[in-house]
C-alpha positions as CSV (number, residue, x, y, z in Angstrom):
1,M,-22.7,8.5,-4.5
2,D,-22.0,11.0,-1.7
3,E,-22.3,14.6,-2.7
4,H,-20.0,17.2,-1.3
5,P,-21.9,19.8,0.8
6,H,-20.5,22.9,-0.7
7,T,-20.5,22.0,-4.4
8,G,-23.3,19.4,-4.6
9,L,-21.0,17.4,-6.9
10,S,-20.1,13.7,-6.4
11,D,-16.5,12.4,-6.0
12,E,-16.6,11.3,-9.6
13,D,-17.6,14.8,-10.8
14,L,-14.8,16.4,-8.8
15,T,-12.0,14.0,-9.6
16,G,-13.1,12.8,-13.0
17,A,-12.9,9.2,-11.9
18,A,-15.2,6.7,-10.3
19,A,-14.5,5.4,-6.8
20,G,-12.8,2.0,-6.9
21,P,-10.0,0.6,-9.1
22,V,-9.6,1.6,-12.7
23,P,-10.9,-1.0,-15.2
24,Q,-7.3,-1.4,-16.5
25,A,-6.3,-2.8,-13.1
26,G,-8.2,-5.9,-13.8
27,A,-9.1,-8.6,-11.3
28,L,-5.9,-8.0,-9.3
29,G,-6.9,-4.3,-8.9
30,R,-10.4,-5.3,-7.7
31,W,-8.8,-7.7,-5.2
32,I,-6.4,-5.0,-3.9
33,D,-9.2,-2.5,-3.6
34,R,-11.3,-4.9,-1.5
35,G,-8.3,-5.6,0.7
36,G,-8.0,-1.9,1.6
37,W,-10.8,-2.3,4.2
38,L,-8.6,-4.7,6.2
39,F,-5.7,-2.2,6.4
40,A,-8.0,0.7,7.1
41,A,-9.4,-1.3,10.0
42,G,-5.9,-1.8,11.2
43,I,-5.5,2.0,11.6
44,V,-8.7,2.1,13.6
45,V,-7.4,-0.7,15.8
46,A,-4.1,1.2,16.3
47,M,-6.1,4.2,17.4
48,L,-8.1,2.2,19.9
49,I,-4.8,0.6,21.2
50,L,-3.4,4.1,21.7
51,I,-6.5,5.4,23.5
52,Q,-6.3,2.3,25.8
53,E,-2.6,2.9,26.4
54,V,-3.2,6.6,27.4
55,V,-5.9,5.5,29.9
56,L,-3.8,2.7,31.3
57,R,-0.7,4.9,31.6
58,Y,-2.1,8.1,32.9
59,V,-5.3,7.0,34.8
60,F,-4.1,3.7,36.2
61,N,-0.3,4.2,36.0
62,S,0.0,0.8,34.5
63,P,1.3,1.0,30.9
64,T,1.7,-2.0,28.6
65,V,4.9,-3.1,26.9
66,W,3.2,-4.0,23.6
67,A,1.1,-1.0,22.6
68,H,3.8,1.2,21.0
69,E,5.2,-1.5,18.8
70,T,1.8,-2.9,17.8
71,T,0.5,0.5,16.6
72,I,3.7,1.2,14.6
73,F,3.3,-2.3,13.0
74,L,-0.3,-1.8,12.1
75,C,0.2,1.7,10.7
76,G,3.3,0.6,8.8
77,M,1.4,-2.3,7.2
78,A,-1.3,0.1,6.1
79,F,1.2,2.6,4.7
80,I,2.8,-0.2,2.7
81,Y,-0.5,-1.4,1.4
82,G,-1.3,2.1,0.4
83,G,1.1,1.8,-2.5
84,L,-0.8,-1.1,-3.9
85,Y,-4.1,0.6,-3.3
86,T,-3.2,3.8,-5.1
87,A,-1.8,2.0,-8.1
88,A,-5.0,0.0,-8.5
89,R,-7.0,3.2,-8.3
90,D,-4.6,5.1,-10.6
91,R,-4.1,7.7,-7.8
92,H,-0.3,7.6,-7.7
93,I,1.6,10.9,-7.9
94,R,1.8,12.2,-11.4
95,V,3.3,15.4,-12.8
96,V,0.3,16.6,-14.8
97,L,1.9,19.7,-16.3
98,I,2.6,17.8,-19.6
99,Y,0.1,14.9,-19.2
100,D,-3.0,17.2,-19.0
101,W,-2.1,18.8,-22.4
102,L,-1.9,15.5,-24.2
103,G,-4.6,14.1,-26.4
104,P,-6.1,10.6,-25.7
105,R,-3.6,8.8,-27.9
106,W,-0.5,10.3,-26.3
107,R,-2.0,9.9,-22.8
108,R,-2.4,6.2,-23.6
109,T,1.3,6.0,-24.7
110,F,2.3,7.9,-21.5
111,D,0.2,5.5,-19.4
112,V,1.9,2.5,-20.9
113,V,5.4,3.9,-20.5
114,I,4.7,5.1,-16.9
115,S,3.3,1.7,-16.0
116,V,6.3,-0.2,-17.5
117,V,8.8,2.1,-15.7
118,C,6.8,1.6,-12.4
119,C,6.7,-2.2,-13.0
120,L,10.5,-2.4,-13.5
121,S,11.1,-0.1,-10.5
122,S,8.8,-2.1,-8.3
123,A,10.4,-5.4,-9.4
124,M,13.9,-4.0,-8.5
125,F,12.7,-2.8,-5.1
126,A,11.1,-6.2,-4.5
127,W,14.5,-7.8,-5.3
128,A,16.2,-5.5,-2.8
129,A,13.5,-6.3,-0.3
130,W,14.2,-10.0,-0.8
131,L,17.8,-9.3,0.1
132,M,16.6,-7.7,3.3
133,V,14.2,-10.6,4.0
134,E,17.0,-13.1,3.6
135,R,18.7,-11.5,6.6
136,A,15.5,-10.9,8.6
137,A,13.8,-14.2,8.1
138,F,16.6,-16.8,7.9
139,R,19.5,-17.8,10.1
140,P,22.9,-18.3,8.6
141,D,22.3,-22.1,8.6
142,G,19.2,-21.5,6.5
143,S,16.6,-22.2,9.2
144,F,13.6,-19.9,9.4
145,R,13.5,-17.4,12.3
146,L,12.0,-13.9,12.0
147,E,13.9,-10.9,13.2
148,R,12.6,-9.6,16.5
149,S,12.5,-6.0,17.8
150,G,14.9,-6.5,20.7
151,S,12.6,-4.7,23.2
152,A,11.2,-6.0,26.5
153,W,8.3,-7.5,24.6
154,D,10.4,-8.6,21.6
155,P,7.8,-9.3,18.9
156,V,8.6,-10.5,15.4
157,Y,7.1,-7.3,13.9
158,P,10.4,-6.2,12.1
159,G,10.6,-9.5,10.3
160,L,7.0,-9.5,9.4
161,I,7.0,-6.0,8.1
162,K,10.0,-6.8,5.9
163,V,8.3,-9.9,4.4
164,F,5.1,-7.9,3.8
165,L,7.1,-5.1,2.1
166,M,8.7,-7.6,-0.3
167,V,5.3,-9.3,-1.1
168,A,3.6,-5.9,-1.6
169,L,6.4,-4.7,-4.0
170,A,6.2,-8.0,-6.0
171,V,2.4,-7.6,-6.2
172,L,2.8,-3.9,-7.2
173,A,5.1,-5.0,-10.0
174,V,2.5,-7.4,-11.3
175,Q,-0.2,-4.7,-10.9
176,F,1.8,-2.3,-13.0
177,A,2.4,-5.0,-15.6
178,V,-1.4,-5.6,-15.8
179,L,-2.0,-1.9,-16.1
180,A,0.7,-1.5,-18.9
181,W,-0.8,-4.5,-20.8
182,N,-4.4,-3.1,-20.6
183,Y,-3.3,0.4,-21.4
184,A,-1.4,-0.9,-24.5
185,R,-4.5,-2.9,-25.6
186,G,-6.6,0.2,-25.2
187,R,-8.9,-1.4,-22.6
188,R,-11.3,1.1,-21.1
């Protein structure tokens, strides 16, 4: 494990948790954690595209029509995936004012309740995303056609991002259900 230069402590010592998904996240959490590298690479690719665009625009006076929308798409996908990633690692936002004062039994109860509420919320958001995908991916006659951006390049990125959001929210609901089940069983 890497040590921090000023403290000499590892990430686990500083945060109280090992790097990677929490054991309660199960196989789904491990799968989500491994997938994080793909979306992190997407951010690096977006940066490289932006550097290329700056050079093409300001050095060669020949900008592209695709760079802006592609970088927004890649970063948007990474941000959406970040919700799954933080849930699998139990790094989501939590108000710890009360939580830190609780004993292990009450913390476990809170973990179950928080996971159930997050599961239900994610499922409702996934349903709302489905309603959005219906309009973004299907024509009124029922045939499949992804929504396009309407720009000069006109990619299908808006439709793809909406479909990905719906899938990510559905997987997030399942991840929170797995967490709630494992917390309730007391799995460590």
